[in-house]
C-alpha positions in Angstrom: 21.2 -41.3 -23.4 22.8 -37.9 -23.6 19.5 -36.3 -24.9 17.5 -37.8 -22.1 19.9 -36.5 -19.5 20.0 -33.1 -21.2 16.2 -33.0 -21.3 15.9 -34.0 -17.7 18.5 -31.4 -16.5 16.7 -28.7 -18.5 13.3 -29.6 -17.2 14.7 -29.8 -13.6 16.3 -26.4 -13.9 13.0 -24.9 -15.3 11.0 -26.4 -12.5 13.5 -25.3 -9.9 13.3 -21.7 -11.1 9.5 -21.6 -11.3 8.6 -24.1 -8.6 9.0 -21.9 -5.5 7.3 -18.9 -7.0 4.4 -20.9 -8.4 4.2 -23.0 -5.2 4.0 -19.9 -3.0 1.4 -18.4 -5.3 -0.7 -21.6 -5.1 -0.5 -21.6 -1.3 -1.5 -17.9 -1.2 -4.4 -18.4 -3.6 -5.8 -21.4 -1.8 -5.6 -19.9 1.6 -7.0 -16.5 0.3 -10.0 -18.3 -1.1 -10.6 -20.3 2.1 -10.3 -17.3 4.5 -12.3 -15.1 2.1 -15.2 -17.5 2.1 -15.1 -17.8 5.9 -14.9 -14.0 6.3 -17.8 -13.5 3.9 -19.9 -16.1 5.8 -19.2 -14.2 9.1 -19.8 -10.8 7.5 -23.2 -11.8 6.1 -24.2 -14.2 8.9 -25.2 -14.1 12.6 -22.7 -13.9 15.4 -22.4 -17.4 16.9 -19.3 -16.6 19.0 -21.5 -16.2 22.1 -22.0 -20.0 22.1 -18.3 -20.7 22.2 -16.8 -17.6 23.8 -16.0 -19.5 27.0 -13.9 -21.9 25.0 -11.7 -19.2 23.7 -8.2 -19.3 25.2 -7.4 -16.6 27.8 -7.3 -13.6 27.4 -9.4 -13.8 24.2 -12.3 -15.2 26.3 -12.5 -11.8 28.0 -13.0 -9.9 24.8 -16.7 -9.0 24.2 -18.4 -11.2 21.7 -19.2 -8.5 19.2 -15.6 -7.3 19.2 -14.3 -10.9 18.7 -16.7 -11.4 15.8 -15.7 -8.1 14.2 -11.9 -8.9 14.6 -12.3 -12.4 13.3 -14.4 -11.3 10.3 -12.1 -8.5 9.2 -8.9 -10.5 9.9 -10.2 -13.1 7.5 -11.4 -10.7 4.8 -8.3 -8.4 4.9 -6.0 -11.3 5.3 -7.5 -13.0 2.3 -7.0 -9.9 0.1 -3.5 -9.5 1.4 -2.6 -13.1 0.6 -4.2 -12.8 -2.8 -2.0 -9.9 -3.9 1.0 -10.9 -1.7 1.1 -7.8 0.5 2.3 -8.2 4.1 2.2 -11.9 3.6 4.2 -12.8 6.7 2.2 -10.5 8.9 -1.1 -11.7 7.6 0.0 -15.3 7.7 0.9 -15.0 11.4 -2.4 -13.2 12.1 -4.4 -16.0 10.4 -2.3 -18.7 12.2 -3.4 -17.1 15.5 -7.0 -17.0 14.3 -6.8 -20.6 13.2 -5.3 -21.8 16.5 -8.1 -20.1 18.4 -10.6 -21.8 16.1 -8.9 -25.1 16.6 -9.0 -24.8 20.4 -12.5 -23.4 20.6 -14.4 -25.3 17.9 -12.5 -28.2 16.3 -10.2 -29.8 18.9 -12.8 -32.0 20.6 -14.2 -33.3 17.3 -11.1 -35.3 16.3 -8.9 -35.5 13.2 -11.5 -35.3 10.5 -13.2 -32.8 8.2 -16.8 -34.1 8.1 -17.6 -33.7 11.8 -16.0 -30.3 12.1 -12.7 -31.7 13.4 -9.3 -30.2 13.3 -7.9 -31.8 10.2 -8.6 -28.7 8.0 -7.2 -26.3 10.6 -4.1 -28.4 10.8 -3.7 -28.3 7.0 -4.1 -24.5 7.0 -1.4 -24.2 9.7 1.0 -26.4 7.7 0.3 -24.4 4.5 1.1 -21.1 6.3 4.6 -22.3 7.4 6.3 -21.7 4.0 4.7 -18.3 3.7 6.0 -17.3 7.1 9.4 -18.7 6.6 10.0 -17.8 2.9 7.5 -15.0 2.2 5.1 -14.6 -0.7 7.5 -15.4 -3.5 8.4 -13.4 -6.6 4.8 -13.2 -7.9 3.7 -10.7 -5.1 3.6 -7.1 -4.2 6.0 -8.0 -1.3 8.6 -9.0 -3.8 8.1 -5.8 -5.9 8.4 -3.6 -2.8 11.5 -5.4 -1.6 13.1 -4.9 -5.0 12.4 -1.2 -5.0 13.0 -0.4 -1.3 15.9 -2.6 -0.4 19.4 -1.4 -1.1 21.3 -3.6 -3.5 
């Protein structure tokens, strides 16, 4: 019985030490991939924001369509790279949360809680996945952590 308890305690300690770092890395990698894909599609595709510009929340509905498209595209591309390497994670997470909320209101809200019919389920999942990154940062496996170690007084 003692060996089982010892094994369990050791495994639990190992998972506790690695879990938050690996978990944050996993969230960052998944979100980086998703927003990179979306940004690349916008970058290489046609601007379809004119069709939904009136649905954007105020004051974003006043921004010219080409500027909105440019900002959304580059927010997704730069945000994805930043999440990938863990640089400015909180800033880019908040930026992508705002972008996701605008997409939710403008595109997904009226389509219900689903993925197949362009509903808001995926947007909601992204928002929930950003919460730990905003509250806890990128984790130890990030440039943010390296910079904090070097720049913060001990």
